[in-house]
C-alpha positions as CSV (number, residue, x, y, z in Angstrom):
1,M,-0.4,0.0,-0.2
2,K,1.8,2.7,-1.2
3,D,-0.3,6.0,0.8
4,Y,-3.4,6.0,2.8
5,L,-6.0,8.0,4.0
6,F,-8.0,6.8,7.9
7,L,-12.1,8.6,8.2
8,Y,-14.8,7.8,10.9
9,K,-18.4,9.1,10.7
10,E,-19.7,11.6,12.2
11,I,-23.3,11.5,13.5
12,N,-24.3,13.5,10.1
13,D,-23.5,10.2,8.4
14,R,-20.4,11.5,6.3
15,Y,-17.0,10.4,6.5
16,Y,-14.5,12.3,7.8
17,N,-10.8,12.9,7.7
18,L,-9.0,10.7,11.4
19,E,-6.2,12.8,11.5
20,N,-6.3,16.9,12.0
21,Y,-3.8,17.3,9.1
22,P,-3.1,14.1,6.8
23,L,-0.8,14.2,4.5
24,S,-2.4,12.1,1.9
25,L,-3.2,13.6,-1.6
26,L,-6.0,11.6,-0.8
27,I,-7.9,14.1,1.2
28,F,-9.3,15.8,-2.0
29,L,-10.8,12.4,-3.6
30,R,-12.5,12.5,-0.6
31,T,-13.3,16.0,0.0
32,Y,-15.3,15.9,-3.6
33,F,-16.7,12.4,-3.5
34,S,-18.2,14.3,0.8
35,G,-19.6,17.5,-0.8
36,D,-18.9,18.1,-4.6
37,H,-19.4,14.4,-6.1
38,R,-22.7,14.9,-8.1
39,Y,-23.6,11.3,-8.5
40,Y,-26.0,11.4,-11.9
41,D,-23.8,13.7,-13.3
42,E,-21.1,12.3,-15.6
43,N,-20.4,15.4,-17.5
44,F,-17.1,16.5,-16.2
45,F,-15.4,13.3,-18.1
46,N,-16.7,15.4,-21.0
47,Q,-15.0,18.6,-19.9
48,D,-12.1,20.1,-19.2
49,Q,-12.3,21.5,-15.9
50,D,-15.1,20.7,-13.0
51,H,-15.7,23.5,-10.3
52,G,-17.4,22.5,-7.3
53,N,-17.7,24.2,-4.6
54,E,-14.9,22.9,-2.5
55,T,-12.8,21.5,-5.2
56,I,-11.7,21.2,-8.9
57,I,-11.3,18.5,-11.1
58,I,-9.2,18.7,-13.8
59,N,-9.5,16.0,-16.5
60,D,-6.7,15.1,-18.8
61,K,-8.8,13.1,-21.9
62,Q,-5.5,11.7,-23.9
63,H,-4.6,10.1,-21.0
64,K,-7.3,9.5,-19.4
65,F,-7.1,10.8,-15.9
66,L,-8.1,12.9,-13.7
67,Y,-6.6,15.0,-10.4
68,I,-8.6,16.2,-8.0
69,F,-7.7,18.7,-5.2
70,T,-9.4,21.4,-3.1
71,K,-10.3,25.1,-4.5
72,D,-7.6,28.3,-3.6
73,H,-9.1,30.4,-1.2
74,D,-6.5,33.4,-1.2
75,P,-7.6,35.8,-3.9
76,D,-4.2,37.3,-3.8
77,E,-3.4,33.8,-5.4
78,H,-5.9,33.4,-7.8
79,I,-5.6,31.5,-10.2
80,D,-6.8,31.5,-13.7
81,D,-8.6,28.5,-15.5
82,D,-6.8,28.5,-17.7
83,D,-3.8,27.7,-16.4
84,L,-4.9,25.5,-13.9
85,P,-4.0,22.7,-16.1
86,D,-0.4,23.0,-16.4
87,L,-0.1,23.7,-12.6
88,T,-1.5,20.1,-11.8
89,N,0.0,17.0,-11.2
90,E,0.0,14.2,-9.2
91,F,2.4,16.2,-6.1
92,N,-0.6,18.4,-6.1
93,S,-3.8,17.1,-6.2
94,C,-4.6,13.6,-6.7
95,K,-4.9,11.5,-9.2
96,I,-6.8,8.8,-10.1
97,S,-7.6,7.1,-14.3
98,Y,-10.7,7.3,-15.0
99,D,-11.7,3.9,-15.0
100,N,-10.3,3.8,-11.3
101,F,-13.1,6.7,-10.5
102,I,-15.9,4.7,-11.7
103,E,-14.5,2.0,-9.5
104,F,-13.8,3.9,-6.4
105,R,-17.2,5.7,-7.0
106,I,-18.7,2.4,-7.1
107,K,-17.5,1.0,-3.7
108,W,-17.7,4.7,-2.2
109,L,-21.4,4.0,-2.3
110,E,-21.4,0.5,-1.3
111,L,-19.7,2.3,1.4
112,K,-22.3,4.8,2.4
113,G,-25.0,2.4,2.1
114,Y,-23.7,0.2,5.0
115,L,-22.1,3.1,6.7
116,P,-19.6,1.6,8.9
117,P,-18.0,3.6,12.0
118,F,-14.9,4.0,10.5
119,A,-13.0,3.8,6.4
120,I,-10.0,3.7,4.9
121,I,-9.4,5.0,1.8
122,Y,-6.0,3.4,0.5
123,R,-3.6,3.6,-2.7
124,D,-2.0,0.4,-3.3
125,D,1.1,-0.6,-5.2
126,N,-0.8,-0.4,-8.8
127,D,-1.6,2.9,-8.0
128,W,-5.8,1.7,-7.5
129,V,-7.6,3.6,-5.3
130,S,-9.7,2.0,-3.3
131,C,-12.2,2.3,0.1
132,T,-13.4,-0.5,2.8
133,G,-15.3,0.1,6.0
134,F,-14.6,-0.8,9.7
135,D,-16.9,-2.0,12.3
136,S,-13.6,-0.8,14.8
137,K,-10.4,1.3,15.0
138,K,-8.3,-1.4,15.6
139,D,-10.1,-3.5,12.9
140,M,-8.9,-0.3,9.9
141,E,-5.2,-0.2,11.4
142,L,-4.8,-4.1,11.7
143,F,-6.3,-3.7,7.3
144,L,-3.1,-1.7,7.4
145,T,-0.8,-3.3,9.0
146,D,-1.5,-6.6,6.8
147,H,-1.6,-4.9,3.7
148,T,1.4,-2.6,4.3
149,Q,4.9,-2.9,2.9
150,T,6.0,0.0,1.9
151,I,4.5,3.5,2.8
152,H,5.8,6.7,1.6
């Protein structure tokens, strides 16, 4: 497992980061699916960019990848939309392939269907992003231990 993000379910049935300031870029994917994703709208696969309330998706149509990151909240450092694709990369956003995004969305909806108290979003050694739920924090930590060989 290359990367992970521990989550817990709050009373409002949404998942939040278990850590206050996680270093994982998967946080952008969680933010997107927790607030900006419109399950009925797949039009962003045809658009160059999709702007939600908190997140932006840059669509690399040529390579079939999405780059997800949170919006810039500092008006003094505003970047024009036309410049975003050139400034977006796998080091400052959550990069995910179209196929992986579609599969992740299915798994996320399944997770939200039964709402376990804890969940993990993780990127495996093949760069595939997935998620799974747990009944306890201990079970989630055991999953990480069992599936981790190297974490960067």
